[in-house]
C-alpha positions as CSV (number, residue, x, y, z in Angstrom):
1,M,5.1,-51.0,-39.2
2,T,4.0,-51.2,-42.8
3,S,2.5,-54.1,-44.6
4,N,1.5,-54.8,-48.1
5,P,-1.5,-57.1,-48.0
6,T,-2.3,-58.9,-51.2
7,V,-5.7,-58.0,-52.7
8,R,-7.2,-60.7,-54.8
9,P,-6.9,-59.9,-58.5
10,E,-10.6,-60.2,-59.2
11,I,-11.3,-57.5,-56.7
12,I,-8.7,-55.2,-58.3
13,D,-10.1,-56.1,-61.7
14,F,-13.7,-55.3,-60.6
15,Y,-12.9,-51.8,-59.3
16,T,-10.5,-51.1,-62.2
17,R,-13.3,-51.9,-64.8
18,S,-16.1,-50.0,-62.9
19,D,-16.6,-46.4,-62.2
20,E,-17.6,-46.4,-58.6
21,A,-18.0,-42.6,-58.4
22,A,-20.4,-42.6,-61.3
23,R,-22.3,-45.6,-59.9
24,L,-23.0,-43.7,-56.6
25,Q,-24.4,-40.7,-58.5
26,T,-26.2,-42.1,-61.6
27,T,-28.0,-45.3,-60.4
28,A,-31.0,-45.3,-58.0
29,T,-29.4,-47.8,-55.7
30,G,-26.0,-46.0,-55.8
31,A,-27.7,-42.7,-55.0
32,L,-29.5,-44.3,-52.1
33,E,-26.3,-45.9,-50.9
34,F,-24.5,-42.5,-51.1
35,A,-27.2,-40.6,-49.3
36,R,-27.6,-43.3,-46.5
37,T,-23.8,-43.5,-46.0
38,R,-23.5,-39.7,-45.7
39,E,-26.4,-39.6,-43.3
40,L,-25.0,-42.3,-41.1
41,L,-21.5,-40.9,-41.1
42,R,-22.7,-37.4,-40.2
43,R,-24.7,-38.9,-37.4
44,H,-21.9,-40.9,-35.8
45,L,-18.7,-39.1,-36.6
46,P,-17.3,-36.6,-34.0
47,P,-17.8,-33.0,-35.0
48,A,-15.3,-31.4,-37.4
49,P,-12.5,-30.6,-37.2
50,A,-11.4,-34.2,-36.9
51,R,-9.4,-36.7,-38.9
52,V,-11.1,-39.5,-40.9
53,L,-9.4,-42.5,-42.4
54,D,-11.4,-43.6,-45.5
55,V,-10.3,-47.2,-46.0
56,G,-11.2,-48.4,-49.5
57,G,-12.1,-44.9,-50.4
58,G,-11.7,-45.5,-54.2
59,P,-12.1,-42.3,-56.2
60,G,-12.7,-40.2,-53.1
61,T,-16.4,-39.7,-53.5
62,H,-17.0,-39.7,-49.7
63,A,-13.7,-38.0,-49.0
64,R,-14.8,-34.9,-51.0
65,W,-18.0,-34.2,-49.0
66,L,-16.2,-35.1,-45.7
67,A,-13.5,-32.5,-46.5
68,G,-16.2,-30.0,-47.4
69,D,-17.7,-30.6,-43.9
70,G,-14.4,-29.7,-42.4
71,Y,-12.7,-33.1,-41.8
72,T,-9.2,-33.9,-42.7
73,V,-9.5,-37.0,-44.8
74,H,-6.9,-39.7,-45.6
75,V,-7.9,-42.1,-48.3
76,V,-6.3,-45.5,-48.4
77,D,-7.2,-47.8,-51.3
78,P,-5.4,-50.8,-52.8
79,S,-6.5,-49.8,-56.3
80,A,-5.0,-46.3,-56.0
81,S,-2.3,-47.1,-58.6
82,T,-4.8,-48.4,-61.2
83,S,-7.4,-45.6,-61.1
84,P,-6.6,-41.9,-61.2
85,R,-8.6,-39.9,-58.7
86,Q,-9.1,-36.3,-57.7
87,P,-7.9,-35.2,-54.3
88,P,-10.6,-34.2,-51.8
89,S,-11.7,-30.6,-52.2
90,T,-13.5,-28.2,-49.9
91,A,-14.9,-26.3,-52.8
């Protein structure tokens, strides 16, 4: 079964106008959020190889390091058609 839930326009607008990947790397609160999220996921995910569904994964910031850790990552994001992103890389 597939569905196409409606995402409120202001949410799409916010993520279309902002650079989430840059925010997580260039601001103090973003860097802390990135490090803490990575720490928690590494603590609670099953060991790789495993599959991870990154819902709301945006530009793939977390998908890249998860793929680098050996996970198969599937990113699902409603703003995918509005913001180009790089596929996860293991490099």
